[in-house]
CHARMM internal coordinates of N, CA and C (Angstrom, degrees):
IC EDIT
DIST 1 N 1 CA 1.4562
DIST 1 CA 1 C 1.5313
ANGL 1 N 1 CA 1 C 111.06
DIST 1 C 2 N 1.3303
ANGL 1 CA 1 C 2 N 115.02
DIHE 1 N 1 CA 1 C 2 N -47.61
DIST 2 N 2 CA 1.4659
ANGL 1 C 2 N 2 CA 119.32
DIHE 1 CA 1 C 2 N 2 CA 179.27
DIST 2 CA 2 C 1.5270
ANGL 2 N 2 CA 2 C 109.18
DIHE 1 C 2 N 2 CA 2 C -60.20
DIST 2 C 3 N 1.3215
ANGL 2 CA 2 C 3 N 115.02
DIHE 2 N 2 CA 2 C 3 N -41.38
DIST 3 N 3 CA 1.4728
ANGL 2 C 3 N 3 CA 120.00
DIHE 2 CA 2 C 3 N 3 CA -177.93
DIST 3 CA 3 C 1.5196
ANGL 3 N 3 CA 3 C 110.17
DIHE 2 C 3 N 3 CA 3 C -61.04
DIST 3 C 4 N 1.3658
ANGL 3 CA 3 C 4 N 117.29
DIHE 3 N 3 CA 3 C 4 N -44.96
DIST 4 N 4 CA 1.4580
ANGL 3 C 4 N 4 CA 121.81
DIHE 3 CA 3 C 4 N 4 CA -179.56
DIST 4 CA 4 C 1.5229
ANGL 4 N 4 CA 4 C 109.89
DIHE 3 C 4 N 4 CA 4 C -56.95
DIST 4 C 5 N 1.3167
ANGL 4 CA 4 C 5 N 116.67
DIHE 4 N 4 CA 4 C 5 N -44.40
DIST 5 N 5 CA 1.4706
ANGL 4 C 5 N 5 CA 121.18
DIHE 4 CA 4 C 5 N 5 CA -178.44
DIST 5 CA 5 C 1.5213
ANGL 5 N 5 CA 5 C 109.60
DIHE 4 C 5 N 5 CA 5 C -60.74
DIST 5 C 6 N 1.3335
ANGL 5 CA 5 C 6 N 115.68
DIHE 5 N 5 CA 5 C 6 N -43.71
DIST 6 N 6 CA 1.4657
ANGL 5 C 6 N 6 CA 118.81
DIHE 5 CA 5 C 6 N 6 CA 179.40
DIST 6 CA 6 C 1.5155
ANGL 6 N 6 CA 6 C 111.87
DIHE 5 C 6 N 6 CA 6 C -61.05
DIST 6 C 7 N 1.3375
ANGL 6 CA 6 C 7 N 116.18
DIHE 6 N 6 CA 6 C 7 N -44.15
DIST 7 N 7 CA 1.4456
ANGL 6 C 7 N 7 CA 120.76
DIHE 6 CA 6 C 7 N 7 CA 179.73
DIST 7 CA 7 C 1.5282
ANGL 7 N 7 CA 7 C 110.46
DIHE 6 C 7 N 7 CA 7 C -60.52
DIST 7 C 8 N 1.3467
ANGL 7 CA 7 C 8 N 115.62
DIHE 7 N 7 CA 7 C 8 N -43.02
DIST 8 N 8 CA 1.4557
ANGL 7 C 8 N 8 CA 121.34
DIHE 7 CA 7 C 8 N 8 CA -179.78
DIST 8 CA 8 C 1.5321
ANGL 8 N 8 CA 8 C 110.70
DIHE 7 C 8 N 8 CA 8 C -59.90
DIST 8 C 9 N 1.3342
ANGL 8 CA 8 C 9 N 115.89
DIHE 8 N 8 CA 8 C 9 N -48.43
DIST 9 N 9 CA 1.4792
ANGL 8 C 9 N 9 CA 120.65
DIHE 8 CA 8 C 9 N 9 CA 179.89
DIST 9 CA 9 C 1.5117
ANGL 9 N 9 CA 9 C 109.17
DIHE 8 C 9 N 9 CA 9 C -60.50
DIST 9 C 10 N 1.3090
ANGL 9 CA 9 C 10 N 116.33
DIHE 9 N 9 CA 9 C 10 N -45.12
DIST 10 N 10 CA 1.4638
ANGL 9 C 10 N 10 CA 120.93
DIHE 9 CA 9 C 10 N 10 CA -179.17
DIST 10 CA 10 C 1.5259
ANGL 10 N 10 CA 10 C 111.34
DIHE 9 C 10 N 10 CA 10 C -59.09
DIST 10 C 11 N 1.3449
ANGL 10 CA 10 C 11 N 116.09
DIHE 10 N 10 CA 10 C 11 N -44.12
DIST 11 N 11 CA 1.4559
ANGL 10 C 11 N 11 CA 120.33
DIHE 10 CA 10 C 11 N 11 CA -179.66
DIST 11 CA 11 C 1.5288
ANGL 11 N 11 CA 11 C 110.32
DIHE 10 C 11 N 11 CA 11 C -64.31
DIST 11 C 12 N 1.3556
ANGL 11 CA 11 C 12 N 116.62
DIHE 11 N 11 CA 11 C 12 N -41.10
DIST 12 N 12 CA 1.4615
ANGL 11 C 12 N 12 CA 119.72
DIHE 11 CA 11 C 12 N 12 CA 179.63
DIST 12 CA 12 C 1.5141
ANGL 12 N 12 CA 12 C 110.72
DIHE 11 C 12 N 12 CA 12 C -61.82
DIST 12 C 13 N 1.3384
ANGL 12 CA 12 C 13 N 115.56
DIHE 12 N 12 CA 12 C 13 N -43.39
DIST 13 N 13 CA 1.4689
ANGL 12 C 13 N 13 CA 119.55
DIHE 12 CA 12 C 13 N 13 CA 179.30
DIST 13 CA 13 C 1.5147
ANGL 13 N 13 CA 13 C 111.20
DIHE 12 C 13 N 13 CA 13 C -61.01
DIST 13 C 14 N 1.3431
ANGL 13 CA 13 C 14 N 115.17
DIHE 13 N 13 CA 13 C 14 N -42.74
DIST 14 N 14 CA 1.4554
ANGL 13 C 14 N 14 CA 119.62
DIHE 13 CA 13 C 14 N 14 CA -179.97
DIST 14 CA 14 C 1.5359
ANGL 14 N 14 CA 14 C 110.14
DIHE 13 C 14 N 14 CA 14 C -62.33
DIST 14 C 15 N 1.3321
ANGL 14 CA 14 C 15 N 114.70
DIHE 14 N 14 CA 14 C 15 N -44.04
DIST 15 N 15 CA 1.4636
ANGL 14 C 15 N 15 CA 120.86
DIHE 14 CA 14 C 15 N 15 CA 179.08
DIST 15 CA 15 C 1.5109
ANGL 15 N 15 CA 15 C 111.17
DIHE 14 C 15 N 15 CA 15 C -60.08
DIST 15 C 16 N 1.3360
ANGL 15 CA 15 C 16 N 116.44
DIHE 15 N 15 CA 15 C 16 N -46.68
DIST 16 N 16 CA 1.4662
ANGL 15 C 16 N 16 CA 121.11
DIHE 15 CA 15 C 16 N 16 CA 178.96
DIST 16 CA 16 C 1.5076
ANGL 16 N 16 CA 16 C 111.43
DIHE 15 C 16 N 16 CA 16 C -60.12
DIST 16 C 17 N 1.3369
ANGL 16 CA 16 C 17 N 115.46
DIHE 16 N 16 CA 16 C 17 N -45.01
DIST 17 N 17 CA 1.4649
ANGL 16 C 17 N 17 CA 120.02
DIHE 16 CA 16 C 17 N 17 CA -179.77
DIST 17 CA 17 C 1.5156
ANGL 17 N 17 CA 17 C 110.06
DIHE 16 C 17 N 17 CA 17 C -61.56
DIST 17 C 18 N 1.3339
ANGL 17 CA 17 C 18 N 116.29
DIHE 17 N 17 CA 17 C 18 N -42.09
DIST 18 N 18 CA 1.4703
ANGL 17 C 18 N 18 CA 120.28
DIHE 17 CA 17 C 18 N 18 CA -178.54
DIST 18 CA 18 C 1.4995
ANGL 18 N 18 CA 18 C 110.16
DIHE 17 C 18 N 18 CA 18 C -63.68
DIST 18 C 19 N 1.3402
ANGL 18 CA 18 C 19 N 117.76
DIHE 18 N 18 CA 18 C 19 N -42.24
DIST 19 N 19 CA 1.4625
ANGL 18 C 19 N 19 CA 121.87
DIHE 18 CA 18 C 19 N 19 CA 179.04
DIST 19 CA 19 C 1.5074
ANGL 19 N 19 CA 19 C 110.81
DIHE 18 C 19 N 19 CA 19 C -62.86
DIST 19 C 20 N 1.3224
ANGL 19 CA 19 C 20 N 117.07
DIHE 19 N 19 CA 19 C 20 N -41.16
DIST 20 N 20 CA 1.4607
ANGL 19 C 20 N 20 CA 120.38
DIHE 19 CA 19 C 20 N 20 CA 178.97
DIST 20 CA 20 C 1.5125
ANGL 20 N 20 CA 20 C 110.64
DIHE 19 C 20 N 20 CA 20 C -63.55
DIST 20 C 21 N 1.3408
ANGL 20 CA 20 C 21 N 116.75
DIHE 20 N 20 CA 20 C 21 N -42.37
DIST 21 N 21 CA 1.4558
ANGL 20 C 21 N 21 CA 120.96
DIHE 20 CA 20 C 21 N 21 CA 177.13
DIST 21 CA 21 C 1.5378
ANGL 21 N 21 CA 21 C 110.74
DIHE 20 C 21 N 21 CA 21 C -59.83
DIST 21 C 22 N 1.3580
ANGL 21 CA 21 C 22 N 115.70
DIHE 21 N 21 CA 21 C 22 N -46.25
DIST 22 N 22 CA 1.4531
ANGL 21 C 22 N 22 CA 119.22
DIHE 21 CA 21 C 22 N 22 CA 179.96
DIST 22 CA 22 C 1.5145
ANGL 22 N 22 CA 22 C 109.96
DIHE 21 C 22 N 22 CA 22 C -58.93
DIST 22 C 23 N 1.3324
ANGL 22 CA 22 C 23 N 116.64
DIHE 22 N 22 CA 22 C 23 N -43.34
DIST 23 N 23 CA 1.4507
ANGL 22 C 23 N 23 CA 120.68
DIHE 22 CA 22 C 23 N 23 CA -179.01
DIST 23 CA 23 C 1.5220
ANGL 23 N 23 CA 23 C 111.26
DIHE 22 C 23 N 23 CA 23 C -61.17
DIST 23 C 24 N 1.3413
ANGL 23 CA 23 C 24 N 115.06
DIHE 23 N 23 CA 23 C 24 N -42.33
DIST 24 N 24 CA 1.4633
ANGL 23 C 24 N 24 CA 120.84
DIHE 23 CA 23 C 24 N 24 CA 179.21
DIST 24 CA 24 C 1.5129
ANGL 24 N 24 CA 24 C 110.19
DIHE 23 C 24 N 24 CA 24 C -60.28
DIST 24 C 25 N 1.3406
ANGL 24 CA 24 C 25 N 116.13
DIHE 24 N 24 CA 24 C 25 N -46.61
DIST 25 N 25 CA 1.4714
ANGL 24 C 25 N 25 CA 121.98
DIHE 24 CA 24 C 25 N 25 CA -177.55
DIST 25 CA 25 C 1.5429
ANGL 25 N 25 CA 25 C 108.80
DIHE 24 C 25 N 25 CA 25 C -64.21
DIST 25 C 26 N 1.3357
ANGL 25 CA 25 C 26 N 116.87
DIHE 25 N 25 CA 25 C 26 N -44.95
DIST 26 N 26 CA 1.4588
ANGL 25 C 26 N 26 CA 120.00
DIHE 25 CA 25 C 26 N 26 CA -178.47
DIST 26 CA 26 C 1.5210
ANGL 26 N 26 CA 26 C 110.65
DIHE 25 C 26 N 26 CA 26 C -63.27
DIST 26 C 27 N 1.3398
ANGL 26 CA 26 C 27 N 116.82
DIHE 26 N 26 CA 26 C 27 N -40.14
DIST 27 N 27 CA 1.4621
ANGL 26 C 27 N 27 CA 119.51
DIHE 26 CA 26 C 27 N 27 CA 178.10
DIST 27 CA 27 C 1.5075
ANGL 27 N 27 CA 27 C 111.14
DIHE 26 C 27 N 27 CA 27 C -63.11
DIST 27 C 28 N 1.3371
ANGL 27 CA 27 C 28 N 116.50
DIHE 27 N 27 CA 27 C 28 N -39.33
DIST 28 N 28 CA 1.4537
ANGL 27 C 28 N 28 CA 120.76
DIHE 27 CA 27 C 28 N 28 CA 179.64
DIST 28 CA 28 C 1.5204
ANGL 28 N 28 CA 28 C 109.70
DIHE 27 C 28 N 28 CA 28 C -63.53
DIST 28 C 29 N 1.3544
ANGL 28 CA 28 C 29 N 116.14
DIHE 28 N 28 CA 28 C 29 N -45.36
DIST 29 N 29 CA 1.4620
ANGL 28 C 29 N 29 CA 120.58
DIHE 28 CA 28 C 29 N 29 CA 178.97
DIST 29 CA 29 C 1.5367
ANGL 29 N 29 CA 29 C 109.76
DIHE 28 C 29 N 29 CA 29 C -61.39
DIST 29 C 30 N 1.3297
ANGL 29 CA 29 C 30 N 116.38
DIHE 29 N 29 CA 29 C 30 N -42.45
DIST 30 N 30 CA 1.4517
ANGL 29 C 30 N 30 CA 121.79
DIHE 29 CA 29 C 30 N 30 CA 180.00
DIST 30 CA 30 C 1.5180
ANGL 30 N 30 CA 30 C 110.71
DIHE 29 C 30 N 30 CA 30 C -57.53
DIST 30 C 31 N 1.3326
ANGL 30 CA 30 C 31 N 116.13
DIHE 30 N 30 CA 30 C 31 N -43.34
DIST 31 N 31 CA 1.4620
ANGL 30 C 31 N 31 CA 120.23
DIHE 30 CA 30 C 31 N 31 CA 179.80
DIST 31 CA 31 C 1.5177
ANGL 31 N 31 CA 31 C 110.98
DIHE 30 C 31 N 31 CA 31 C -61.16
DIST 31 C 32 N 1.3276
ANGL 31 CA 31 C 32 N 115.83
DIHE 31 N 31 CA 31 C 32 N -42.53
DIST 32 N 32 CA 1.4617
ANGL 31 C 32 N 32 CA 119.55
DIHE 31 CA 31 C 32 N 32 CA -179.57
DIST 32 CA 32 C 1.5213
ANGL 32 N 32 CA 32 C 110.43
DIHE 31 C 32 N 32 CA 32 C -64.80
DIST 32 C 33 N 1.3455
ANGL 32 CA 32 C 33 N 115.62
DIHE 32 N 32 CA 32 C 33 N -38.64
DIST 33 N 33 CA 1.4509
ANGL 32 C 33 N 33 CA 119.96
DIHE 32 CA 32 C 33 N 33 CA -173.31
DIST 33 CA 33 C 1.5305
ANGL 33 N 33 CA 33 C 112.82
DIHE 32 C 33 N 33 CA 33 C -86.43
DIST 33 C 34 N 1.3413
ANGL 33 CA 33 C 34 N 117.79
DIHE 33 N 33 CA 33 C 34 N -9.31
DIST 34 N 34 CA 1.4615
ANGL 33 C 34 N 34 CA 119.73
DIHE 33 CA 33 C 34 N 34 CA -175.10
DIST 34 CA 34 C 1.5277
ANGL 34 N 34 CA 34 C 111.08
DIHE 33 C 34 N 34 CA 34 C -60.97
DIST 34 C 35 N 1.3590
ANGL 34 CA 34 C 35 N 116.82
DIHE 34 N 34 CA 34 C 35 N -24.10
DIST 35 N 35 CA 1.4499
ANGL 34 C 35 N 35 CA 119.66
DIHE 34 CA 34 C 35 N 35 CA 177.12
DIST 35 CA 35 C 1.5127
ANGL 35 N 35 CA 35 C 111.38
DIHE 34 C 35 N 35 CA 35 C -68.46
DIST 35 C 36 N 1.3454
ANGL 35 CA 35 C 36 N 116.54
DIHE 35 N 35 CA 35 C 36 N -41.89
DIST 36 N 36 CA 1.4557
ANGL 35 C 36 N 36 CA 119.30
DIHE 35 CA 35 C 36 N 36 CA -178.85
DIST 36 CA 36 C 1.5117
ANGL 36 N 36 CA 36 C 108.37
DIHE 35 C 36 N 36 CA 36 C -104.27
DIST 36 C 37 N 1.3391
ANGL 36 CA 36 C 37 N 116.03
DIHE 36 N 36 CA 36 C 37 N 100.20
DIST 37 N 37 CA 1.4573
ANGL 36 C 37 N 37 CA 122.38
DIHE 36 CA 36 C 37 N 37 CA -173.64
DIST 37 CA 37 C 1.5233
ANGL 37 N 37 CA 37 C 111.60
DIHE 36 C 37 N 37 CA 37 C -66.73
DIST 37 C 38 N 1.3255
ANGL 37 CA 37 C 38 N 117.63
DIHE 37 N 37 CA 37 C 38 N -29.47
DIST 38 N 38 CA 1.4647
ANGL 37 C 38 N 38 CA 120.52
DIHE 37 CA 37 C 38 N 38 CA -174.56
DIST 38 CA 38 C 1.5315
ANGL 38 N 38 CA 38 C 109.39
DIHE 37 C 38 N 38 CA 38 C -66.64
DIST 38 C 39 N 1.3288
ANGL 38 CA 38 C 39 N 117.84
DIHE 38 N 38 CA 38 C 39 N -50.31
DIST 39 N 39 CA 1.4552
ANGL 38 C 39 N 39 CA 121.84
DIHE 38 CA 38 C 39 N 39 CA 179.66
DIST 39 CA 39 C 1.5118
ANGL 39 N 39 CA 39 C 109.31
DIHE 38 C 39 N 39 CA 39 C -62.82
DIST 39 C 40 N 1.3562
ANGL 39 CA 39 C 40 N 116.90
DIHE 39 N 39 CA 39 C 40 N -42.77
DIST 40 N 40 CA 1.4507
ANGL 39 C 40 N 40 CA 121.21
DIHE 39 CA 39 C 40 N 40 CA 178.88
DIST 40 CA 40 C 1.5238
ANGL 40 N 40 CA 40 C 111.00
DIHE 39 C 40 N 40 CA 40 C -58.07
DIST 40 C 41 N 1.3368
ANGL 40 CA 40 C 41 N 116.27
DIHE 40 N 40 CA 40 C 41 N -43.13
DIST 41 N 41 CA 1.4570
ANGL 40 C 41 N 41 CA 119.78
DIHE 40 CA 40 C 41 N 41 CA -179.41
DIST 41 CA 41 C 1.5008
ANGL 41 N 41 CA 41 C 111.85
DIHE 40 C 41 N 41 CA 41 C -62.61
DIST 41 C 42 N 1.3289
ANGL 41 CA 41 C 42 N 117.42
DIHE 41 N 41 CA 41 C 42 N -38.21
DIST 42 N 42 CA 1.4726
ANGL 41 C 42 N 42 CA 120.31
DIHE 41 CA 41 C 42 N 42 CA 179.96
DIST 42 CA 42 C 1.5159
ANGL 42 N 42 CA 42 C 109.97
DIHE 41 C 42 N 42 CA 42 C -66.30
DIST 42 C 43 N 1.3436
ANGL 42 CA 42 C 43 N 117.28
DIHE 42 N 42 CA 42 C 43 N -43.97
DIST 43 N 43 CA 1.4660
ANGL 42 C 43 N 43 CA 120.32
DIHE 42 CA 42 C 43 N 43 CA -173.21
DIST 43 CA 43 C 1.5165
ANGL 43 N 43 CA 43 C 112.16
DIHE 42 C 43 N 43 CA 43 C -76.09
DIST 43 C 44 N 1.3257
ANGL 43 CA 43 C 44 N 118.34
DIHE 43 N 43 CA 43 C 44 N -30.44
DIST 44 N 44 CA 1.4604
ANGL 43 C 44 N 44 CA 120.41
DIHE 43 CA 43 C 44 N 44 CA -169.72
DIST 44 CA 44 C 1.5349
ANGL 44 N 44 CA 44 C 113.26
DIHE 43 C 44 N 44 CA 44 C -113.07
DIST 44 C 45 N 1.3133
ANGL 44 CA 44 C 45 N 115.49
DIHE 44 N 44 CA 44 C 45 N 31.02
DIST 45 N 45 CA 1.4684
ANGL 44 C 45 N 45 CA 119.43
DIHE 44 CA 44 C 45 N 45 CA 177.91
DIST 45 CA 45 C 1.5125
ANGL 45 N 45 CA 45 C 111.67
DIHE 44 C 45 N 45 CA 45 C -56.93
END
COOR INIT
IC SEED 1 N 1 CA 1 C
IC BUILD
């Protein structure tokens, strides 16, 4: 039971970290594309 809880917490942390990384990458892409509004509009509908 204790082990299951640890695994769950670990998975949640991994998930959170992954989401944060995705957000960082998306923000970086957004900055690059902010110059060209057309491409940005297509990607971020």
